[in-house]
N, C-alpha and C positions, 0 to 999 in steps of 0.2 A: 293395668298392673298385672297381677297374677302370673301365670306361667310364662308369658313372653317376657315380662319384666325380669323374672328370675333367670331365664335363659340368657338374656342380654348380660346380666351381671356375671353369670357363670362364664360366658364366653370372654368377657373383658378380663376377669381375674385370671382365667386360664392363659390368655395371651400375655398378660403382665407378668405372671409367674415365669413363663418361658423366657421372656425378654430379660427379666432380672437374673435368671439362671445363667444366661449367656454373659451378661455383664459381670456377674460374680466369677464365672469361670475365666473370663479374660483377665480380671483382676488377679486371680490366683496364678495364672500363667506369668503375669508381670512380676508378681512377688517371687515366684519360683526362679525366674530368670535373674532376679537381683540377689538370689541366695537366701531369701527369707523362707526357708522350707517349712517350718512349723506353721507359720501364718498362712502360707500358700495352701497347705493341707487343710487347715480349718476353713478357709474361704471356699476351697473346692468342695468340701462337704456341705457347706451352706448352699452352694450351687446345686448340688445333688438333691438337697432338701427342697429346693424350689422346683426341681423337676418332679419330685414327689407331690408337691402341692398342685402342680399342673395336672398330673394324672388323677389326683384325688378330685379336683374340680371337674375334670372331664367325666369321671364316674358320677359325680353329683348331678351334672347336667343330664346324664342318662336317666337318673332317678326322677327327674321332674316329670317324666312321662308317666310315671307310676303312682304319683301322688295327686290328690285332688287339691287344687289351689283356687281359692276365691279370687275375684278380681278386685282386691283391695290391698293397700300397702301393708296393713297389719298381717295379712296372710304371708306375704313375702318376708316380712320381718321375722315372723315366727319360724318360717322355713330356715332362714339363715341362723337364727338363734340356736335351732336344733343342730344345724351343721357345725357351728362353732363349739357347741357343748360336747359334741362327739370327739373333738380334738384332732381330727385328721388334717386340719389346716394349721394348727398351732403347736402340736406336739412334735418335737424333733424326731423322735424314734418312729412315730407313725408316718411322718413324711419320708424318712429314709426307707421304711418298708414299702411305701407306695412307689418310690423311685425304683427300688429293687424289682418289685413285681411288674411295674409298668415299663421298665426299660431293659431288663436283663432276664427275660423268661428262659432263655437257653442256659444262662449261667445258673439260674435257680435250680433247674432240673439237673444240671451236671455237677454242681458244687454245693452240697448241703452245708459245708463249712461256712461259706459266705453267707448263706441264709441265717445260720445260727449266730454268726458274728453281728449281723445287723439287727435281727429280731431280738437278740439277747442284750442289746445295748452296747456292744463292743465298739461300733463306729462312733456312737455318741460319746463314749468315754474317751476314745482316742482323740476326737475333736477337742474335747474339753482339756485333755492333758497337753495338747499341742499349744494351747493358749495360756495355760496357768501353771504356776509352780505349785506342785503338791507337797505338803508336809507329811512325811511318812514316819511312822514310829520306828525308831532305831533299836528298840528292845527285842 
């Protein structure tokens, strides 16, 4: 178990996140072509989040070299419990940020507005609003 076991899991999840991102993006393109623009946008954002998960898992894989892991299943379980508790694989905004920093480094440097939009939760709000009808106060 131990380090090699965790590296295998990290590599597998990284590959599956990438594959899922591609599938979701293809679905978004199909929806867009059929005129379902809000749903296409939301699915495209989910695809972007999967890219973020891929980048986050890749960074987690790099961290396995910096931690001491015993050769027992409990050690691997504790490692992933800590990873999940951090939220980088489950929190939508964190995955969006990981995608931003992992895939758009030039855009990050050149466009602070995009950084603020994503890190401030704007993309998450836009995704939510694309799928749901919001009730706003008319007062």
